[in-house]
Phi, psi and omega in degrees: 000135177261172183285315188213136167255133175247122184266119183096154184235024172299169187295330175291317177299313179294326177297314175304312181303318182295315180294323177296315181294323179295335178275004176095008179274150173278128189225139170229131176263130179245124183230130180287326180286152177281347177250125180277159173110342182058234182286356176246071183208159181224143180222167178274093179282322181236157182307120177079004183250123168270107188252135180291140175274334181225253185295157177231315179260133179257114188252294192287326182300334180285351179254003186263335185090353182299318181303316182285319181298322180269002176053048185289340175298328177289350179246023170098001184276122176228142179242146166244135185284141172275103181215108006298147180270346176205154184211131176236109188292155171286167181294130177301144179081005179232172175260021179298126182291150176282167170260122184240112180263107180257163173301321180289118185292323179298318179296320180295315181295328177295320178294316180296322177299320179291322184271330189230351180108156185293329182296318179288330175297315177295321180295325179293320177298317177295322177301316180291320179299324182278313188270348174298303177298327178294321179293324175299317179293325177297317177297325176297319178294322178295331185275002180233180181294147181279065179243158178303311179300321180292321179295321179297315179296323182296323185255357183296136178087358178294138182300124182223076184304327182262007178100159183298324181297315180293322179297312182297324179295322180294331177285327185260003177284174181278157175299320180297321179297317178298316181294319179294325179289331191261321190238164177254322186283127179291329176300316180291319178299317183293320180297313182289327177293323179293322174299312180296326184289352176297344175284345176123302182288154171288153184285004173277347184280145174301148176082006182264358178304317179298335178292323173288317182300335182297340177301331180298328182287343179291345178274351173267311177212109185284174174304150178241149175252119176293120182295122183103355180115161181303326184294349179294330175297315176300315181299320180293318178297317180295320178297315180299316180298314180294329178292342179257012177093001179283162181237150173234120180244116183252157175082018179219093188291141173287135182245340180202148173237115185239122179274151169218181187298115176059028179199162174235144174247123180251122180254135183251171182296332179282357182094001179288144173237135181236125177262137181212158179285332179215162175228135170247116183264112180255010179272181178303141181302324179290330174291318178300316180297323176298319179292323178293319179297318178296335180267006174101007177292151183309111186293329179294317179297317180297320180296321176298313178298315184300321181293334184275350184266123184255110180280324181092179185283354187107156183262313182173205185213164181235148175235120179257131185233144164254132184226169175254010177200157174278159176299140181251100182271130178302140174068009175292141179296329174191155179300320180298312183291335181283331191242011182279345183226218184271123179264107188270097188263050176227129185250348185215133180295341177300325178296321178292318182295319180295316180301316180293319179299321178298318181298322181297336179258009179077021181250158176280152183299144176303312175229116182299136172273124189236136169246125180252143178225130181223074191283356175294347174290338178239346178223079183288356184293343186268004180218155177298158179301134180088356180241161180227170182228129184236131170248128177247126178245134182228143176234151357242085176285126184282152177288318181251120184263154176280167173072019179074008179288148182228144168281120178285160173298147180296341179273002185231056186229036177291334182285120180293347177272006178300139186300315181296322180290324177294319179292324176296322175301316180295323178294315179296325180299329179292325175288320178301321180294325181274331182228080184309134181095356183298320184301332181291342184273351188284128178256318182219158180215138174229128184253133175242099176284170175306322179291324176295320179298318178297311184293314186281322188251001178071021181267101186304133180072008180074012183272112182294343176264008182071295176231157188303141180269046179274162186305321183282358178233034176237167177052235185284005179246008185259129352282332171216157184306323184293337185242021192270352184254030180065021179231166173239120179305136179081006181227066180298142182090357176252130183235143182255138173216178180104179185297339179290346187246171174303133007264010176112199187278178184100162179279100187226319180073353183295323179299318179298316178293318180300314181297319180295319179301314180298314179300316181290324175297317177297327181277359179073028182273075180299333180297332178295316182295323178293321181298311184293325179294319179297320179301316185290328177288000000 
């Protein structure tokens, strides 16, 4: 019998495994896919191109300390900073200046002054001064258990000139309300709303103000691009785990989790059974519940939990491209500065609101909202010489469509009238409108519809955040109150991690560390707490 089985090989699951192994436990990670890493992985989609299957820019993990604690640089992880970290082009055919968000706040404010006026430039500086410290405290809350006392400690002492009641209201208000209160230019509001919406919810929802406010933290440490592709983070975590004696087994899916006295039995598709003292489930919460049900857990209880978890209509889809040139945006200060980070191709929040409204009714957006990323401008290692790689992300294409329409499998798309290919054309058209001539540069294309994301990455409903990142499914309510403390009632020794749990989706690794801390505390591993304290000192 080993100490711990970790189900799934997403970055949170591997993070948990690393911390457990560092504390001296015997650990094996079991992954059904033949490729480890889930949404943090890269494959050769086109000849000579290492293409990300999910995430591309790593933002939050660089603020958690996990990279340093696990010494992942010693296992091959290197980052190049995205600076500028975001870019919103001017209107084609005009001399309208672009919005260029750099790590340097003065340079960013200068760009805003040119594009939107000095009043909004001053407002942005004040916005960063206010929401920078707040975002630091939010990250502190994300790095601890989702309990009332921890949240109070995380935010205690935060400057609140108008009192705690006013401060709490500012945190739970909508992103749109924050933007309308702070800025005048719709272009600036749209760019920041589109940045905030990468978490999933539209900025019209309550509790989304901190998602907009997180932009302030990018002036402290901007998004990073893992050199060699997003999957290099997974490779580094797996290498760290193996260096501590841990194992990773891919291509053998877990089919059931069965508890017995002081042990768990994990059964895989190949018929293998693994006995362990504990299990850390890093897969989608609905997948974990299915495995528990197969192992004999109360089906009525599981059904009740399942009904309370809201996955949502899906977030969107991706189009991966190989090109022979980078997008050429009019009036950009240089090609490099325009394409090193997130290219925010939305000029009006009405476009975002309409896209989300369409998704709620099972319809495709009237006009796709598109985020472009072309990291070969700062990391040429992922493409052959003379070629580039572009990832286009669009929201909010729904997983389930009205009128009996279906997303076909990615292997069944020879027909040019295929829905996913048509939608991909519309997404590419948005880049063409912002960067005329872009379509001529395309050499290869791979489309990931919401159904493809579900099939390939195990993300139920095509939601890359697993379950909706709405206010009622965050912190001590994620995914539901009964399952919010990284535990399952009636299943001692089972711990939950991954995007389904606090603090939610995105490349962060905090959930993996939180679950490992809890498991080790339950196991009485005081040496882990001493180790992590020494690391932080």
